[in-house]
A tleap script that builds the chain and sets N, CA, C and O, in Angstrom:
source leaprc.protein.ff14SB
mol = sequence {
  NMET ILE ASP LEU MET ASN THR CYS LEU ASP
  ALA ASP LYS ASN GLN PHE VAL ALA GLN MET
  GLY PRO VAL ALA SER MET LEU GLY ARG LEU
  ALA SER ASP SER ASN PRO GLU MET LYS GLN
  LYS VAL ALA THR PHE ALA GLY THR LEU CYS
  ARG GLU LEU PRO ASN SER ALA GLY MET HIE
  MET LYS ASN VAL VAL VAL GLY LEU THR VAL
  ASN LEU THR CHIE
}
set mol.1.N position { 4.474 10.781 -2.261 }
set mol.1.CA position { 3.092 10.477 -1.766 }
set mol.1.C position { 3.260 9.446 -0.683 }
set mol.1.O position { 2.717 9.567 0.415 }
set mol.2.N position { 4.031 8.420 -1.018 }
set mol.2.CA position { 4.189 7.285 0.114 }
set mol.2.C position { 4.914 7.795 1.231 }
set mol.2.O position { 4.688 7.284 2.327 }
set mol.3.N position { 5.757 8.729 1.136 }
set mol.3.CA position { 6.461 9.502 2.334 }
set mol.3.C position { 5.349 10.127 3.187 }
set mol.3.O position { 5.265 9.996 4.408 }
set mol.4.N position { 4.511 10.817 2.415 }
set mol.4.CA position { 3.433 11.644 3.201 }
set mol.4.C position { 2.445 10.546 3.974 }
set mol.4.O position { 2.054 10.699 5.131 }
set mol.5.N position { 2.152 9.544 3.223 }
set mol.5.CA position { 1.371 8.640 3.778 }
set mol.5.C position { 1.903 7.870 5.001 }
set mol.5.O position { 1.151 7.593 5.935 }
set mol.6.N position { 3.243 7.517 4.991 }
set mol.6.CA position { 3.941 7.109 6.076 }
set mol.6.C position { 3.858 8.182 7.273 }
set mol.6.O position { 3.592 7.825 8.421 }
set mol.7.N position { 4.080 9.393 6.958 }
set mol.7.CA position { 3.838 10.393 8.187 }
set mol.7.C position { 2.515 10.303 8.770 }
set mol.7.O position { 2.359 10.233 9.989 }
set mol.8.N position { 1.486 10.301 7.882 }
set mol.8.CA position { 0.152 10.179 8.364 }
set mol.8.C position { -0.173 8.982 9.075 }
set mol.8.O position { -0.973 9.061 10.006 }
set mol.9.N position { 0.387 7.780 8.734 }
set mol.9.CA position { 0.235 6.616 9.455 }
set mol.9.C position { 0.802 6.692 10.799 }
set mol.9.O position { 0.150 6.324 11.776 }
set mol.10.N position { 2.029 7.170 10.892 }
set mol.10.CA position { 2.750 7.424 12.114 }
set mol.10.C position { 1.873 8.366 13.095 }
set mol.10.O position { 1.821 8.150 14.306 }
set mol.11.N position { 1.256 9.327 12.527 }
set mol.11.CA position { 0.465 10.282 13.390 }
set mol.11.C position { -0.826 9.725 13.905 }
set mol.11.O position { -1.208 9.990 15.045 }
set mol.12.N position { -1.512 8.951 13.080 }
set mol.12.CA position { -2.842 8.418 13.456 }
set mol.12.C position { -3.212 7.390 12.496 }
set mol.12.O position { -3.739 7.661 11.417 }
set mol.13.N position { -2.907 6.079 12.927 }
set mol.13.CA position { -3.209 4.971 11.831 }
set mol.13.C position { -4.760 4.880 11.653 }
set mol.13.O position { -5.223 4.413 10.613 }
set mol.14.N position { -5.500 5.288 12.581 }
set mol.14.CA position { -6.914 5.106 12.345 }
set mol.14.C position { -7.577 5.865 11.345 }
set mol.14.O position { -8.690 5.524 10.944 }
set mol.15.N position { -6.964 6.904 10.893 }
set mol.15.CA position { -7.427 7.806 9.885 }
set mol.15.C position { -7.613 7.039 8.589 }
set mol.15.O position { -8.408 7.441 7.739 }
set mol.16.N position { -6.929 5.999 8.437 }
set mol.16.CA position { -6.820 5.187 7.185 }
set mol.16.C position { -8.050 4.272 6.975 }
set mol.16.O position { -8.362 3.858 5.858 }
set mol.17.N position { -8.837 3.933 8.277 }
set mol.17.CA position { -9.684 2.835 8.172 }
set mol.17.C position { -10.893 3.260 7.215 }
set mol.17.O position { -11.302 2.488 6.348 }
set mol.18.N position { -11.437 4.515 7.418 }
set mol.18.CA position { -12.637 4.947 6.604 }
set mol.18.C position { -12.108 5.056 4.994 }
set mol.18.O position { -12.951 4.869 4.117 }
set mol.19.N position { -10.989 5.299 4.688 }
set mol.19.CA position { -10.521 5.434 3.336 }
set mol.19.C position { -9.697 4.287 2.775 }
set mol.19.O position { -8.968 4.434 1.794 }
set mol.20.N position { -9.839 3.112 3.447 }
set mol.20.CA position { -8.948 1.987 3.130 }
set mol.20.C position { -9.135 1.519 1.649 }
set mol.20.O position { -8.155 1.189 0.981 }
set mol.21.N position { -10.337 1.496 1.171 }
set mol.21.CA position { -10.658 1.063 -0.320 }
set mol.21.C position { -9.852 1.998 -1.223 }
set mol.21.O position { -9.071 1.456 -2.004 }
set mol.22.N position { -9.936 3.299 -1.219 }
set mol.22.CA position { -9.348 4.158 -2.118 }
set mol.22.C position { -7.878 4.198 -1.941 }
set mol.22.O position { -7.113 4.372 -2.890 }
set mol.23.N position { -7.475 4.028 -0.666 }
set mol.23.CA position { -5.939 4.012 -0.464 }
set mol.23.C position { -5.341 2.685 -0.994 }
set mol.23.O position { -4.252 2.642 -1.567 }
set mol.24.N position { -6.044 1.716 -0.787 }
set mol.24.CA position { -5.496 0.423 -1.499 }
set mol.24.C position { -5.516 0.417 -2.898 }
set mol.24.O position { -4.691 -0.261 -3.511 }
set mol.25.N position { -6.408 1.132 -3.516 }
set mol.25.CA position { -6.505 1.237 -5.059 }
set mol.25.C position { -5.393 2.227 -5.525 }
set mol.25.O position { -4.852 2.072 -6.619 }
set mol.26.N position { -5.101 3.118 -4.790 }
set mol.26.CA position { -3.998 4.035 -5.178 }
set mol.26.C position { -2.741 3.177 -5.037 }
set mol.26.O position { -1.922 3.238 -5.954 }
set mol.27.N position { -2.497 2.382 -3.985 }
set mol.27.CA position { -1.265 1.661 -3.785 }
set mol.27.C position { -1.182 0.752 -4.918 }
set mol.27.O position { -0.117 0.609 -5.518 }
set mol.28.N position { -2.318 0.082 -5.271 }
set mol.28.CA position { -2.210 -0.860 -6.375 }
set mol.28.C position { -1.812 -0.221 -7.589 }
set mol.28.O position { -0.974 -0.846 -8.238 }
set mol.29.N position { -2.188 0.830 -8.042 }
set mol.29.CA position { -1.778 1.629 -9.248 }
set mol.29.C position { -0.276 1.956 -9.053 }
set mol.29.O position { 0.502 1.815 -9.996 }
set mol.30.N position { 0.111 2.362 -7.922 }
set mol.30.CA position { 1.655 2.717 -7.660 }
set mol.30.C position { 2.450 1.525 -7.774 }
set mol.30.O position { 3.601 1.585 -8.207 }
set mol.31.N position { 1.879 0.375 -7.391 }
set mol.31.CA position { 2.725 -0.830 -7.274 }
set mol.31.C position { 2.879 -1.478 -8.737 }
set mol.31.O position { 3.744 -2.323 -8.969 }
set mol.32.N position { 2.022 -1.042 -9.649 }
set mol.32.CA position { 2.244 -1.524 -11.132 }
set mol.32.C position { 3.313 -0.794 -11.761 }
set mol.32.O position { 3.721 -1.135 -12.871 }
set mol.33.N position { 3.860 0.313 -11.057 }
set mol.33.CA position { 4.941 1.047 -11.742 }
set mol.33.C position { 6.132 0.175 -11.948 }
set mol.33.O position { 6.507 -0.521 -11.005 }
set mol.34.N position { 6.768 0.143 -13.089 }
set mol.34.CA position { 7.853 -0.618 -13.274 }
set mol.34.C position { 9.119 -0.316 -12.608 }
set mol.34.O position { 10.087 -1.072 -12.685 }
set mol.35.N position { 9.121 0.867 -11.906 }
set mol.35.CA position { 10.416 1.484 -11.175 }
set mol.35.C position { 10.515 0.574 -9.827 }
set mol.35.O position { 9.657 0.654 -8.947 }
set mol.36.N position { 11.645 -0.303 -9.743 }
set mol.36.CA position { 11.836 -1.085 -8.687 }
set mol.36.C position { 11.743 -0.273 -7.246 }
set mol.36.O position { 11.221 -0.831 -6.281 }
set mol.37.N position { 12.208 0.905 -7.159 }
set mol.37.CA position { 12.172 1.732 -5.934 }
set mol.37.C position { 10.792 2.005 -5.498 }
set mol.37.O position { 10.480 1.947 -4.309 }
set mol.38.N position { 9.861 2.337 -6.543 }
set mol.38.CA position { 8.531 2.515 -6.207 }
set mol.38.C position { 7.827 1.321 -5.778 }
set mol.38.O position { 6.930 1.483 -4.950 }
set mol.39.N position { 8.070 0.176 -6.186 }
set mol.39.CA position { 7.616 -1.138 -5.779 }
set mol.39.C position { 7.989 -1.397 -4.304 }
set mol.39.O position { 7.166 -1.830 -3.497 }
set mol.40.N position { 9.369 -1.089 -3.967 }
set mol.40.CA position { 9.948 -1.199 -2.646 }
set mol.40.C position { 9.046 -0.333 -1.626 }
set mol.40.O position { 8.555 -0.750 -0.577 }
set mol.41.N position { 8.949 0.833 -2.111 }
set mol.41.CA position { 8.221 1.787 -1.054 }
set mol.41.C position { 6.726 1.385 -0.855 }
set mol.41.O position { 6.166 1.492 0.236 }
set mol.42.N position { 6.171 0.958 -1.878 }
set mol.42.CA position { 4.651 0.549 -1.946 }
set mol.42.C position { 4.593 -0.686 -1.081 }
set mol.42.O position { 3.720 -0.768 -0.216 }
set mol.43.N position { 5.470 -1.647 -1.265 }
set mol.43.CA position { 5.421 -2.875 -0.476 }
set mol.43.C position { 5.636 -2.658 1.081 }
set mol.43.O position { 4.896 -3.159 1.927 }
set mol.44.N position { 6.728 -1.858 1.368 }
set mol.44.CA position { 6.983 -1.472 2.811 }
set mol.44.C position { 5.828 -0.897 3.408 }
set mol.44.O position { 5.466 -1.291 4.517 }
set mol.45.N position { 5.089 0.166 2.676 }
set mol.45.CA position { 4.062 0.914 3.249 }
set mol.45.C position { 2.836 -0.012 3.450 }
set mol.45.O position { 2.191 -0.055 4.497 }
set mol.46.N position { 2.579 -0.748 2.346 }
set mol.46.CA position { 1.395 -1.772 2.443 }
set mol.46.C position { 1.570 -2.861 3.648 }
set mol.46.O position { 0.651 -3.287 4.348 }
set mol.47.N position { 2.782 -3.175 3.728 }
set mol.47.CA position { 3.147 -4.136 4.898 }
set mol.47.C position { 2.827 -3.512 6.151 }
set mol.47.O position { 2.061 -4.021 6.970 }
set mol.48.N position { 3.445 -2.349 6.311 }
set mol.48.CA position { 3.167 -1.585 7.484 }
set mol.48.C position { 1.770 -1.390 7.865 }
set mol.48.O position { 1.340 -1.660 8.986 }
set mol.49.N position { 1.066 -0.911 6.901 }
set mol.49.CA position { -0.463 -0.620 6.894 }
set mol.49.C position { -1.167 -1.931 7.431 }
set mol.49.O position { -1.911 -1.895 8.411 }
set mol.50.N position { -0.906 -3.015 6.777 }
set mol.50.CA position { -1.404 -4.430 7.264 }
set mol.50.C position { -1.115 -4.843 8.521 }
set mol.50.O position { -2.011 -5.429 9.127 }
set mol.51.N position { -0.033 -4.667 9.073 }
set mol.51.CA position { 0.451 -4.750 10.380 }
set mol.51.C position { -0.277 -3.907 11.425 }
set mol.51.O position { -0.800 -4.407 12.421 }
set mol.52.N position { -0.283 -2.599 11.144 }
set mol.52.CA position { -1.063 -1.767 11.949 }
set mol.52.C position { -2.563 -1.846 12.089 }
set mol.52.O position { -3.173 -1.574 13.123 }
set mol.53.N position { -3.120 -2.256 10.914 }
set mol.53.CA position { -4.469 -2.254 10.864 }
set mol.53.C position { -4.871 -3.661 10.198 }
set mol.53.O position { -5.349 -3.723 9.065 }
set mol.54.N position { -4.634 -4.769 10.997 }
set mol.54.CA position { -4.713 -6.114 10.239 }
set mol.54.C position { -6.333 -6.391 9.988 }
set mol.54.O position { -6.691 -7.052 9.012 }
set mol.55.N position { -7.199 -5.893 10.848 }
set mol.55.CA position { -8.546 -6.194 10.570 }
set mol.55.C position { -9.284 -5.307 9.479 }
set mol.55.O position { -10.421 -5.569 9.084 }
set mol.56.N position { -8.552 -4.264 9.044 }
set mol.56.CA position { -9.115 -3.276 7.980 }
set mol.56.C position { -8.435 -3.466 6.654 }
set mol.56.O position { -9.058 -3.426 5.593 }
set mol.57.N position { -7.145 -3.672 6.741 }
set mol.57.CA position { -6.466 -3.497 5.510 }
set mol.57.C position { -6.327 -4.781 4.666 }
set mol.57.O position { -6.304 -4.673 3.439 }
set mol.58.N position { -6.239 -5.900 5.213 }
set mol.58.CA position { -6.049 -7.155 4.505 }
set mol.58.C position { -6.996 -7.336 3.331 }
set mol.58.O position { -6.608 -7.485 2.173 }
set mol.59.N position { -8.117 -7.315 3.669 }
set mol.59.CA position { -9.264 -7.583 2.480 }
set mol.59.C position { -9.143 -6.629 1.273 }
set mol.59.O position { -9.693 -6.924 0.212 }
set mol.60.N position { -8.420 -5.472 1.417 }
set mol.60.CA position { -8.315 -4.593 0.369 }
set mol.60.C position { -7.016 -4.505 -0.481 }
set mol.60.O position { -6.850 -3.668 -1.368 }
set mol.61.N position { -6.125 -5.441 -0.125 }
set mol.61.CA position { -4.815 -5.471 -0.645 }
set mol.61.C position { -4.608 -6.319 -1.951 }
set mol.61.O position { -3.516 -6.317 -2.518 }
set mol.62.N position { -5.515 -6.936 -2.348 }
set mol.62.CA position { -5.369 -7.820 -3.589 }
set mol.62.C position { -4.733 -6.916 -4.737 }
set mol.62.O position { -3.717 -7.338 -5.290 }
set mol.63.N position { -5.218 -5.832 -5.079 }
set mol.63.CA position { -4.581 -5.106 -6.159 }
set mol.63.C position { -3.185 -4.732 -5.942 }
set mol.63.O position { -2.379 -4.721 -6.873 }
set mol.64.N position { -2.866 -4.416 -4.705 }
set mol.64.CA position { -1.423 -4.138 -4.343 }
set mol.64.C position { -0.567 -5.336 -4.694 }
set mol.64.O position { 0.499 -5.177 -5.290 }
set mol.65.N position { -1.025 -6.580 -4.323 }
set mol.65.CA position { -0.272 -7.717 -4.483 }
set mol.65.C position { -0.120 -7.969 -6.041 }
set mol.65.O position { 0.962 -8.209 -6.575 }
set mol.66.N position { -1.246 -7.892 -6.657 }
set mol.66.CA position { -1.181 -8.012 -8.258 }
set mol.66.C position { -0.308 -7.040 -8.820 }
set mol.66.O position { 0.518 -7.462 -9.630 }
set mol.67.N position { -0.322 -5.737 -8.537 }
set mol.67.CA position { 0.585 -4.772 -8.927 }
set mol.67.C position { 2.093 -5.100 -8.799 }
set mol.67.O position { 2.953 -4.929 -9.662 }
set mol.68.N position { 2.237 -5.577 -7.614 }
set mol.68.CA position { 3.673 -5.824 -7.146 }
set mol.68.C position { 4.246 -7.106 -7.961 }
set mol.68.O position { 5.419 -7.190 -8.326 }
set mol.69.N position { 3.309 -8.036 -8.180 }
set mol.69.CA position { 3.858 -9.173 -8.981 }
set mol.69.C position { 3.821 -9.140 -10.511 }
set mol.69.O position { 4.268 -10.035 -11.228 }
set mol.70.N position { 3.188 -7.909 -10.970 }
set mol.70.CA position { 3.013 -8.025 -12.520 }
set mol.70.C position { 4.310 -7.958 -13.197 }
set mol.70.O position { 4.413 -8.505 -14.295 }
set mol.71.N position { 5.289 -7.369 -12.690 }
set mol.71.CA position { 6.658 -7.392 -13.489 }
set mol.71.C position { 7.725 -8.299 -12.944 }
set mol.71.O position { 8.920 -8.036 -13.077 }
set mol.72.N position { 7.245 -9.452 -12.279 }
set mol.72.CA position { 8.296 -10.293 -11.805 }
set mol.72.C position { 8.805 -11.170 -12.856 }
set mol.72.O position { 9.779 -11.887 -12.625 }
set mol.73.N position { 8.183 -11.171 -14.072 }
set mol.73.CA position { 8.695 -12.158 -15.202 }
set mol.73.C position { 9.904 -11.656 -15.893 }
set mol.73.O position { 10.429 -12.422 -16.701 }
set mol.74.N position { 10.500 -10.328 -15.675 }
set mol.74.CA position { 11.564 -9.975 -16.501 }
set mol.74.C position { 12.852 -9.902 -15.691 }
set mol.74.O position { 13.912 -9.604 -16.241 }
savepdb mol mol.pdb
quit
């Protein structure tokens, strides 16, 4: 899914603006996966999305950050 979203982001970043809330919610759920590779992919995509759409993405990324940090204690 993340690879597909990267392709979509490369094709037209503005298509994410209208659906930023649902996209960020999905990324937050994916980020809470304990698999380190999934966390890396989510973090990379979320970072790219925030760089490409700084005025639209930032306010939606709280759940992504929470998901990414939830397993840092082990």
